[in-house]
N, C-alpha and C positions, 0 to 999 in steps of 0.2 A: 317495233312492228312497221316494216316498211313494204314496198311493193312485191319484193321477192318473197318475203315471208307470208303474205297473203296468197300470192301465187302458189306456194308450196302446200298450203293448207287447202285451197279451193280446187286445184287441179293436180292429178286426175280424181282423187278420192271423192271429194264433195261433188264434183260434176257427175260422176258416175252413180253414185247413190241417189242424187236428186232425179236423174233420168230414170233410174229403175223404180223409185217410189212412184214417181209421176206415171209411169207406164202400167204399174200394177193396179193402180187406182182409177185408170181410165177405161174407156170402153173398147179401146184397142187390144186389152190383154186377151180377150177371148179369141181374137184373130191369131195373135202370136204365140198363144199357148202350146199348139202343137210343136212348135219349133224349140221349145224350152229345154227338151231332152238333149238335143244336139248342142245347144248353147252350154248347158250344165256340163256335159262331157268334154267339149272342146275346151272351156275355160280351165278345168281342173288338169286336163292333158298338157295343155300349154304352160299353166302355172308350175307343174311339176318338172316339166322339161326345162324351163327357165331357171328353176331353183337348181337343178342339176347342172346346167350349163354355167351358171354363174357361181357354183360351189357354195351355196347358201343353205346350210343347214337349218338356220332359224326359219326361212320361208317354206322349205320342204315340209318339216314337222308341223309347222302352222297349219298348212294346207291339209295335211294328213289329219290332224286333230279336227279340223273343220269338217272334213269328209266323213270321217268315222262317226262324229256326233250327229250329223244330218242322217245318215243312214241308220244310226241307232234310233233316233226319235221316230224316224218313219216306221221302223220295224215294230217298236213298242206301242206305238199308236194304232196300229192294225188298219192302215188305210187312211185315206183322205178324211178330214173333218167334215161332217155333214151339217148343214145349217139346222140349228136347234138342239144339236147334241154336243155337249162339252167334253173335252178330254178328261177322262177319269182314269184311275188306277194307274197302270204302269206307263200310259201315256203321259200323264201330268208329272209322274216321278221323272221320266226321262227328260222332259222340258225343263224342270227344275235343276236337274243334274247337268244337262247341257249349258243352261245359263250360269251355272256356277263353275264349271270346269273350263270352258273356251276362254274366258277373259283371264282366268288364272293361268292357263297354258301359255297365252300370248305374252303375259308378264314374266313368267319363268324363262320362256325361250329367249325373251329380250335380255334378261339379266345374265343369262348363261354366256360364256365366252365363245366367240365364234371361231371354230376350228375346221370349218369346212366339212366336207362328206368324208371324213376319216373315222376310224374306229372309235377314237377319243371323243369325236364329235358327235357320232350317231348314237353310241350305246347309251349315255344318260337320258337322251330325249326318247329313244325308242323304249327304255325301260320304264319311263314315266308314262308314256301312252299305253304301254301294256298293262300296267298296274291299274291305271284309271279304267281301262276297258273291262277288266275283271270286275272292279268294284261297280262299274255302271251296270254289268249284267246281272250281279247278284242282287243289287237294290231294286232293279226293275223288275224282278220277278213277281208274280201276282201276289204271293203270300208276304212279300217283304215291301211292297210299294205302300206309300202313304198318301193320305189326302191332306190338302191344305186350301185354305180360302174357300170361296164360294163362286160358282160359275154364274155369270149374267146370262139369263135366257134369251135375252135380246141380242147380245153380242157374246156369243160362246167363246170366243177366242180372246175376249178382252181381259187383261190383267190375270194370265195364267201363271205369272212368275211372283213368288213372294217378294215383298219390298226388301227384305235384308238381303236377298241374292241380287237384286238390282244395284246394291252398292259396290258390287264386283265390277259392274260395267263402268261406274263412275270412277273407281279407283284405277281401272286400266287406262280409260282415257287419260286421267290425270298423269299416269306414269309416262305414257307416250308423248304427251305435252312436254313434260319436264325433260325427257330425252331428247326431244327435238331441239329445245334451246341450248342443249349441251353439244349435240353432234351436228345440227343444221342439215340432217339428211331427210330427204323426202320419204324414206321408208317408215318413219315414225308417224306422220300424219296418216300414211296409209293404213297402218294398223289401227289408229284410232277410228278412221272412218269404217274399216272393216268391223270392228267391234260394234259401231252404230248399226251396221247393216245385219249383224247377228242379233242384235236387240229387236230390231224391227221383225225379224223372221220368227223369234221365240215368242214375242209379245202379242203379234197380230196374225200370224199365220204359220203355225208350228208345222202343218203337214200341208200336202198339196202342191199344185203348181206354183202358187205364190211363194211357197217355201223354196222351190227350186230356183225361183228368180233371185230371192234375197241371198241364198247362200252362193249361188254362182256369182252374183255381183260382189260379194265379200271376197271371193277368191280372185275376181278379176281386179278389184282394187289392190290386193296384194301384189299381184303380178305385174301391174301397171307401175305400182310405187317402186318395185325393183328395178324396172327399166329407167325410171326417172332418177333413181339414185346413182345407177351406173352413169347416166348422162352427166349428172352434176359432178360426179367424181372425175369423169373424163375432160370436163370443160371449165371446171372451177379448181381453184387452188384450195387443197384441204385444210390448210393452216389457217388461212386469212378469210377464206370464204368467198373472195372476189374471183373474177373469171382469170383463168390461166392462159399460158402461151398458146395452147391449141385453139381457144376462142379468140385471142389476139390475132393469130394469123388468119383465121377465117374472117374476121372483121375487116381485115385489109382488102379482101376481094370485093367487098360491097361499097368501097369508098366512092364517092363522086369526085368532081372537079375541085370543089373547094372543101378543104378540111385542114385540120392542124394535128400534129402528133406531138406530145410531150414525152420525154424520157426523164423519169424521176429516180434519184439515187439517195440513199440515206448516208449522211456524212458520218465518217469515222465508224462505221458499223463494225468492222473487224475488230477494231480496238475495243468497241463496246462489248463485243462477244467474249474477247479475252479477259476484260475486267470483271464482267458480271456473270458470264456464263452463257450457255445456249438457251436456257429456260427464259431468262430476262430478254434475250435477243428475239425470241418468238413473241414475247409481249410487245416489244418494239414494232416488229412487223405486223402484228395485228391491229396495233394502235395507228399506224401509218396507213395501213389498207383501209380502215374504217373511215380516216379523214379523207382519203383519196376518193372513196366511193360517194362522198357528198360534196364533190367538187362542182361548182357551178357551170353554166354554159352548156348543160346536157352532155358533159363529158363522160366517157366510160373508162373505168379503171380496170387495168390488168396487171397481174403479176407475171413477169417476164422469166424471173428466176433470181434466186439470191435476195439481195436487198434492191434490186432493180425493178421499177414497175414503169408502166406505160399508160398514157391517157390519150384517147382518141376524141377529138371534137369534130363532128360533122357540121357541114354548112358553116363553118366558122373559120376566120382567118387567124393567123398566128398572133396579130396585135390584139384581137379580141379575147383570144384564149390567154394572153399574157396577164390580163388583168385578174381573170379567175385563179390562174396560177399563183400569182403573187399573193393574193388573198389566202390561198390555200397553204402557202408557205409559212405564212404569219400565224395561221391556225395551228399548224404542227409545232411551230416553235414555241407557242404559249402553252400548248398541251402538256400536262405532267401526269405522271402515274406512279403509283406506289410499287417499290420493289420488295421492301421487307415484308415477309409473310410470317405465318405462325411457325413454320420450320425454323426460320432464321432466328426469331426471338427465342425459340426454345434452345437452339444450338448456342446463342449467346449467353443464355442464362445458365446453361451447363458449363460454359467456359468460365463464367464468373464465379459459379460456386466452387468449381475445380481450382480457380486462382486463389479464392479466399481460404480454402483448406490447405492449400500449398503454402500460402504465406504464413498461417499460423505455424507450420511446421519448420519452415525455412528461416523464419525471422524477418525482421524489417529490412536488412541489408539486401537480401535477395529480392525482396518486394520492391525496393527502390530500383533495382536494376531492371525488373519487369516492367515498371512504370515507364522508365526512360525508353525501354526497347518498345513499349506500346506507343508512345508519343512519337517515336521515329516512325514506326509502321504507319500510324495515322497521317503523320505529315506527308510521307510518300503516296499514300492512298489519296490525300486531299490534293496533291499536286497533279496527280493523273486525272483526278475528276476535274480539276480546274482546265486542264488541257483539253478534255474531252467536252466539256460543257461550259465554256466561258460566259455564255449568255445567262446561264442559270446561276452560276457563282457570283456574278456581279450583282445579282438581285438580292442575294442574302447578306445579312450583317456581318461586319468583319469581327469574328470571334476566333477563338482558339482553332487549331487545325483538327483536333479530334471532334469538336462539335461540328465544324463544317463537314467533316466527312460523314457523321451520322445524319446531318440534314440533307446533304447531297444523295445518300444512300435511300432516304426515305422518298425524296421528290427527284425525280429525273425527267428530263425531256431530251429530244433529238432535234436536228435540224435536217433539211433535205436541199440538194442541188437540183435544179430543173433545167432542161434545155428543150425548147420548143421550136418547131419547123413547120413550113407549109409547102405545097408543090409550087414549083416555079418553071422558068425556061429550061434551067439545068437539071432540076431534080422534079421529074413528073411522075416517077413511079414511087410506090409507098416505101419500098426498100431504100431508095435514094433519099426520101423524106426522112427516114429513120436515121440514116447516117448522118444527114445534116444535124438532126436533133442530138444525136451522140456528141458530135463535135461541139455543139452548143453546150452540152452538159460538161464537156471536159473544159471548157473555157470557164464556165461557172466554178468548177473545182478549182482551177488556177487562180481565179479571182477572189479567192477567200471563202468558198462555200457559202451555203445559206443564202442563195440568190437565184434568180430565174435569168436565163439569157435566151435572146432570140437569135436563131441561126441567120435570118436575114440581115441582122446588124453587123455581121462580120465583114462583108464586102464594103459596106458603107463606110465603117470605121477605117478601113484600109485605104479607101479613096480619100477620105479626110486627112489621113496621115500624109498621104502623098501630096496632096494639095498644099497643106501647111509646110512641108519640107520644101516644096518647089517655090512657095513664096518667100521663105527664108533665104534661099539661094539667090 
């Protein structure tokens, strides 16, 4: 839980719901009550328009479910709730059904595959809403409505929802919290806060102007979360979660006179992908991006593309940034991660069982040939892994090649090369500073990788070499 996570949960959903709850329970509510009808219609119209524009079937049908449920509760409650009279009959049944179906619909729409506003994406959701509407209308008829609980004469709207139905709200919020930590998209906290707004509506103001305020706020939270998600996808890298190239280009426009830019590149990343596959390569990118986001000196990390990253240090010189970058390089070098997963273990187990059965059929001579071929393959794999990860292979005990291959496949680490530059007399523009940092990065690659190079040291070293050569002459 870092600053960006708290921001995703508090804004905009938490802030909008807090403002709505404060307004509903304040003396200003009577003054703004005549404007609630316009607020209600404008929010739902804008939300449906945004859902259509962004091709989001999940948001579109979530808003429709919320709208239909609200109008159904108002219809079966026969007008606003008067002080001293509790909801009874069809009204209480409608509140219970809405409390049960809205969180359930939000969960189902979240689990469905997003196919946009196509026939395949619209038909299942529309069919579910139609079936629920029929069941809702049948159960809320006066002869079929049921009574539950007891109304409080002092607070007629207090606790109109059975406790077993309240578990649906808890389950829905838990689902959206889990999905957020999987996807890191602000749309999931938006649905969680919208569920909370629906709970406040049905629990404390089932009908009336207060219900309009809570329902419209729930719809506004969903629409705002869609906009926030679109912003995150546009300015953040979807794989690693850090800021992308567009955010990097915009950050260059706001730089002052004193700053430093570092270009980071993962060593041997192409060979790493060829050896272990793109899935493991994605794990490497995520691990490196996580380390880069924790760099000291108030540096901001960006993914520029592929295995190349950039770090911007504001109000910091290149020499000051060098210390933080070298510490970052060492942390990345010491970081290891597991590659072998359940699927690889199952695959190896199947290969071993197949090998045992074939050995029993073919005899010991063929088994010996397979063992020798396996040892040769392990030796080749071990040599490749030693070439890719010499720093990790040197830390492991000297054993047979197949054991080394297994240990390296379990624990892997990578290194990075970094070039850093700052503006000077010749390099005043950010684009020129980036070019200087790129040249320093190439020099770091040429010097053996896994190191940090300062762009400003290149002319100094050249001058020292000229002076030493002149002294020898």
